[in-house]
C-alpha positions in Angstrom: -7.6 100.7 8.9 -4.3 98.8 8.7 -5.1 97.1 12.0 -8.6 96.3 10.8 -7.3 94.7 7.6 -4.6 93.0 9.4 -7.1 91.5 11.9 -9.4 90.4 9.0 -6.5 88.7 7.3 -5.4 86.9 10.4 -9.0 85.7 11.0 -9.4 84.4 7.5 -6.0 82.6 7.8 -7.3 81.0 11.0 -10.5 79.9 9.2 -8.5 78.1 6.5 -6.1 76.5 9.1 -8.9 75.2 11.4 -11.7 74.4 9.0 -13.8 72.2 11.3 -14.0 74.3 14.4 -14.5 77.4 12.3 -17.3 75.7 10.5 -19.1 74.9 13.7 -18.9 78.6 14.8 -20.0 79.7 11.3 -22.9 77.2 11.4 -24.5 78.6 14.6 -24.3 82.2 13.4 -25.5 81.2 10.0 -28.6 79.5 11.5 -29.4 82.6 13.4 -29.0 84.9 10.4 -31.0 82.6 8.2 -33.9 82.6 10.6 -33.8 86.5 10.7 -33.8 86.6 6.9 -36.6 84.1 6.3 -38.9 85.4 9.0 -38.1 89.0 8.0 -39.0 88.1 4.4 -42.3 86.4 5.4 -43.3 89.5 7.5 -42.3 92.0 4.7 -44.2 89.9 2.1 -47.2 89.7 4.4 -47.3 93.4 5.0 -46.8 94.1 1.3 -49.7 91.8 0.5 -51.9 93.6 2.9 -50.8 97.0 1.6 -51.5 95.9 -2.0 -54.9 94.5 -1.1 -56.0 97.7 0.8 -54.7 99.9 -2.0 -56.9 98.0 -4.5 -59.9 98.9 -2.4 -59.1 102.6 -2.3 -57.5 104.4 0.7 -60.9 105.5 2.1 -62.9 102.4 1.5 -64.3 101.0 4.7 -66.3 97.9 5.7 -69.7 97.7 7.2 -71.1 94.4 8.4 -73.0 92.5 11.0 -69.9 91.5 13.1 -66.2 91.9 12.7 -64.4 89.2 14.8 -61.4 91.4 15.4 -63.2 93.4 18.0 -62.8 92.4 21.6 -66.4 92.9 22.9 -67.3 89.3 23.7 -69.3 88.6 26.8 -68.1 85.5 28.7 -71.7 84.5 29.2 -72.5 84.9 25.5 -69.6 83.5 23.4 -71.5 84.4 20.2 -72.4 88.1 20.4 -73.2 88.2 16.7 -76.4 86.3 17.4 -77.8 89.4 19.0 -77.2 91.4 15.8 -79.7 91.7 12.9 -78.1 91.0 9.5 -77.3 93.7 7.0 -80.1 94.3 4.4 -80.2 95.5 0.8 -82.6 98.3 2.0 -79.8 99.5 4.4 -77.3 99.3 1.6 -79.5 101.3 -0.8 -80.1 103.9 1.9 -76.4 104.3 2.6 -75.6 104.7 -1.1 -78.0 107.8 -1.2 -76.1 109.6 1.5 -74.5 112.8 0.0 -71.1 111.9 1.5 -71.1 108.4 -0.1 -70.0 107.7 -3.7 -71.3 104.1 -3.8 -71.8 100.9 -1.8 -70.7 97.4 -2.9 -72.6 94.5 -1.2 -70.9 91.2 -0.9 -72.1 87.6 -0.2 -70.4 84.3 -0.6 -71.2 80.7 -1.1 -69.9 77.6 -2.9 -71.5 75.6 -5.7 -70.7 73.2 -8.5 -70.2 74.6 -11.9 -70.8 72.5 -15.1 -69.8 73.1 -18.7 -70.4 70.6 -21.5 -70.1 67.6 -19.1 -67.1 69.0 -17.2 -67.8 69.7 -13.5 -65.9 71.7 -11.0 -67.0 71.2 -7.4 -67.4 73.7 -4.6 -66.3 76.8 -6.5 -66.5 80.1 -4.8 -69.5 82.2 -5.9 -69.8 85.9 -5.0 -73.0 87.9 -5.2 -72.2 91.6 -5.8 -73.8 94.7 -7.3 -72.5 96.3 -10.5 -70.0 98.6 -8.8 -67.8 95.8 -7.6 -65.0 96.2 -10.2 -64.3 99.7 -8.8 -63.0 98.3 -5.5 -61.3 95.1 -6.6 -58.4 96.3 -8.8 -57.2 94.1 -11.7 -59.1 94.2 -15.0 -61.9 92.5 -16.9 -60.5 91.3 -20.3 -61.9 89.9 -22.4 -65.5 91.0 -21.9 -67.1 93.1 -19.3 -68.9 93.1 -15.9 -72.6 92.9 -15.6 -74.4 96.2 -15.9 -76.6 98.1 -13.5 -79.6 97.0 -15.5 -78.6 93.3 -15.4 -78.0 93.7 -11.7 -81.5 95.2 -11.2 -83.1 92.5 -13.4 -81.4 89.6 -11.6 -80.0 88.4 -15.0 -78.3 85.1 -15.3 -74.9 86.5 -16.3 -71.5 85.7 -14.7 -68.0 87.0 -14.6 -65.5 84.2 -14.1 -61.9 84.8 -13.0 -59.0 83.7 -15.2 -58.2 80.7 -13.0 -61.7 79.3 -13.4 -61.7 80.1 -17.2 -58.5 78.2 -17.5 -59.8 75.2 -15.6 -63.2 75.2 -17.2 -62.6 76.2 -20.8 -59.0 75.3 -21.4 -57.8 77.0 -24.6 -61.3 77.8 -25.8 -62.6 81.4 -25.8 -64.8 81.7 -22.6 -66.9 84.6 -23.9 -70.6 83.9 -24.3 -70.2 80.4 -23.1 -73.1 79.0 -21.1 -72.3 77.4 -17.8 -74.5 76.0 -15.1 -74.0 77.1 -11.5 -75.9 75.1 -9.0 -77.8 73.5 -11.9 -79.0 76.8 -13.4 -77.7 78.3 -16.7 -75.5 81.5 -16.8 -73.9 83.3 -19.6 -70.3 84.2 -19.3 -69.9 87.9 -20.1 -66.3 88.6 -18.9 -63.1 87.2 -17.5 -61.7 88.9 -14.5 -57.9 89.1 -14.1 -57.4 89.9 -10.3 -54.3 91.6 -9.0 -51.8 89.6 -6.9 -53.4 88.7 -3.6 -52.1 87.7 -0.2 -51.2 84.0 0.0 -52.2 83.4 -3.6 -55.9 84.0 -3.1 -56.1 85.3 -6.7 -55.3 81.8 -8.0 -58.5 80.4 -6.6 -61.4 79.8 -9.2 -64.2 82.2 -8.5 -67.3 83.6 -10.1 -69.1 87.0 -9.7 -72.9 87.2 -10.3 -75.5 89.9 -9.6 -76.5 90.0 -6.0 -80.2 89.6 -6.6 -79.6 86.5 -8.8 -77.3 85.1 -6.1 -80.1 85.5 -3.4 -82.8 84.1 -5.7 -81.0 81.1 -7.1 -78.3 79.8 -4.8 -78.1 78.1 -1.4 -76.1 80.2 1.0 -75.7 81.0 4.7 -78.1 83.9 5.1 -77.4 86.9 7.3 -73.8 87.5 6.5 -73.9 90.1 3.7 -71.4 92.8 4.2 -70.8 96.2 2.5 -67.8 98.0 1.2 -68.5 101.7 1.4 -66.7 104.3 -0.7 -66.9 108.0 0.3 -67.0 110.9 -2.1 -63.5 112.2 -3.1 -64.1 115.5 -1.3 -65.2 113.8 2.0 -62.9 112.7 4.8 -63.0 109.1 5.9 -64.0 109.9 9.5 -66.9 112.0 8.3 -68.1 109.2 6.0 -67.9 106.7 8.8 -69.8 109.1 11.2 -72.6 109.6 8.5 -72.9 105.9 7.9 -72.9 105.1 11.6 -75.6 107.7 12.2 -77.7 106.5 9.3 -77.5 102.8 10.4 -78.4 103.7 14.0 -81.4 105.7 12.7 -82.6 103.0 10.5 -82.3 100.4 13.3 -84.0 102.6 15.8 -81.1 102.7 18.3 -81.4 105.2 21.1 -78.5 107.4 22.3 -76.3 105.3 24.7 -77.3 102.0 23.1 -74.4 100.1 21.6 -74.3 99.8 17.8 -75.4 96.3 16.6 -73.2 96.5 13.5 -69.5 97.2 12.8 -68.0 100.0 10.6 -64.3 99.1 10.2 -61.7 101.4 8.5 -58.5 100.1 6.9 -56.5 101.3 10.0 -58.2 98.6 12.1 -57.0 96.0 9.6 -53.6 97.4 9.7 -53.6 97.3 13.6 -54.7 93.7 13.6 -51.9 92.8 11.1 -49.4 94.7 13.1 -50.4 92.7 16.2 -49.9 89.5 14.3 -46.5 90.6 12.9 -45.4 91.7 16.3 -45.7 88.2 17.6 -43.8 87.0 14.5 -41.0 89.5 15.1 -40.7 88.4 18.7 -40.5 84.7 17.5 -37.9 85.8 15.0 -35.8 87.5 17.6 -36.1 84.5 20.0 -35.1 81.9 17.4 -32.3 84.0 16.0 -30.9 84.6 19.5 -30.7 80.9 20.0 -28.6 80.5 16.8 -26.4 83.5 17.6 -25.9 82.3 21.1 -24.7 78.9 19.7 -22.4 80.8 17.4 -21.3 83.1 20.2 -20.2 80.2 22.4 -18.3 78.8 19.5 -16.5 82.2 19.1 -15.5 82.1 22.7 -14.2 78.6 22.3 -12.3 79.2 19.0 -10.9 82.5 20.2 -9.6 81.0 23.5 -7.9 78.3 21.6 -6.5 81.0 19.3 -5.1 83.0 22.2 -3.5 79.9 23.7 -1.9 78.9 20.4 -0.6 82.5 19.8 0.6 83.3 23.3 4.2 83.6 22.1 3.2 85.7 19.2 1.3 88.1 21.6 4.4 88.3 23.8 6.6 89.2 20.8 4.1 92.0 19.7 3.9 93.4 23.2 7.8 93.3 23.5 7.9 95.4 20.2 5.6 98.0 21.7 2.0 96.8 21.0 -0.4 98.2 23.6 -3.2 96.3 25.3 -5.7 98.2 23.2 -4.1 97.2 20.0 -3.9 93.5 21.0 -7.6 93.6 22.1 -8.6 95.3 18.9 -6.9 92.6 16.8 -8.8 89.8 18.5 -12.1 91.6 18.5 -11.7 92.1 14.7 -11.0 88.4 14.4 -14.0 87.4 16.4 -16.3 89.8 14.4 -14.8 88.5 11.1 -15.7 84.9 12.1 -19.3 85.8 12.8 -19.6 88.0 9.7 -18.6 85.0 7.5 -21.4 83.1 9.2 -23.6 86.1 8.7 -22.9 86.1 4.9 -23.5 82.3 4.7 -26.8 82.7 6.6 -27.8 85.6 4.3 -27.3 83.6 1.2 -29.3 80.7 2.5 -32.0 83.0 3.8 -32.2 84.7 0.5 -32.5 81.4 -1.4 -35.2 80.1 0.9 -37.2 83.4 0.4 -36.9 83.1 -3.4 -38.1 79.4 -3.2 -41.0 80.4 -1.0 -42.0 83.2 -3.3 -41.6 81.1 -6.5 -43.2 77.8 -5.5 -45.7 78.6 -2.8 -48.4 81.2 -2.4 -46.5 82.8 0.5 -45.5 86.3 -0.4 -41.9 86.5 0.7 -39.3 89.0 -0.3 -36.1 90.1 1.4 -35.9 93.9 2.2 -32.6 95.6 2.6 -33.3 96.3 6.2 -33.3 92.6 7.0 -29.9 92.1 5.4 -28.5 95.1 7.4 -30.0 93.8 10.6 -28.8 90.3 10.1 -25.2 91.2 9.3 -25.2 93.8 12.1 -26.4 91.1 14.5 -23.7 88.8 13.4 -20.9 91.3 13.8 -22.2 92.4 17.2 -22.3 88.8 18.3 -18.7 88.4 17.4 -17.7 91.6 19.3 -19.7 90.7 22.4 -18.6 87.1 22.7 -15.0 88.0 21.6 -14.5 90.5 24.5 -13.4 87.8 27.0 -10.8 86.1 24.8 -9.6 89.5 23.6 -9.3 90.8 27.1 -7.4 87.8 28.2 -5.0 88.2 25.3 -4.5 91.9 26.1 -3.7 91.1 29.8 -0.9 88.6 29.0 2.4 89.5 30.6 4.9 89.8 27.7 7.8 88.1 29.7 5.5 85.1 30.6 4.1 85.0 27.1 7.6 84.9 25.5 8.5 82.0 27.8 5.4 80.0 26.7 6.1 76.8 24.8 
């Protein structure tokens, strides 16, 4: 420990004595560590956002739809395989909801329309057509007010639930409850304000309206054929059994024979996670590549500054060897100095990376936070860089002949 603290002290003294060349070394390492911290924060925030989003749906909720673009089943001669697939229908959704293994099914369709309130117009606002069970899979809360009921859903009533962002933009400080708005030119009564949970990339901050699905189909212009379903199994039923039952029921309703490929997709949350992991793998590889460039620059600086240090301290090395210092002790001293240099750069990069992550999280919709693992990896990478690139200068110092070193002027 004495040798360790002595090496650290000598390295810090060298930093103060040669500020410019030390700063160049520190800069290269700091850039590499900052890249590690920032990209690590982005990946961690992205994964946390996906995890929060999936947990709001429920651990066993799965998606059923016409076509999920993440599947690699495209035919080179047919770049649009979804054209061969019939759209999901309400009859199919109702039949699935009656299966004994299924608790309920939420249908979902989306379009955009203008919303008017007392002469104030908001253009191209997102409108979702859903059935009455939708709050059970969305998380968040409806306050004040309520969602539309099963009866209002069945009767295609003109009622709407606005999210808090739309309520703020449309009504300002006024109470939104029981206000009459016009969606696509038709009147709707606001019955509730939805406060969504935090979403990935700030999606919860987008103005949006939920209305009964039947009303959506009857009143609004939308791109038909793309209704999807969120299917929730019974608590006592496993996810795989529920998917198997839904798949069998859908194939039966569509008259598919054994051996024929399904003309719909049933996607569990594991598939979403795999797709996200594939994306983050690319980001991690990019992070490693960019950080390696910065660390290489810092490492080259370590070699240069340590070689200069060895030359300047040749006589000192000779004295230490004459007094009994072994090659191992001399080499250890210079390796500690090199690692200290890069660790200082690592701490500088850590601070900058942390500040950038905080700014991204505070002022952008990017969900970024710095996990402890990223800090450990960044500082470890900085220290290892110093050790690896410090081996040659340390070895050169250790091999110096004490007699020749004492004669050095």
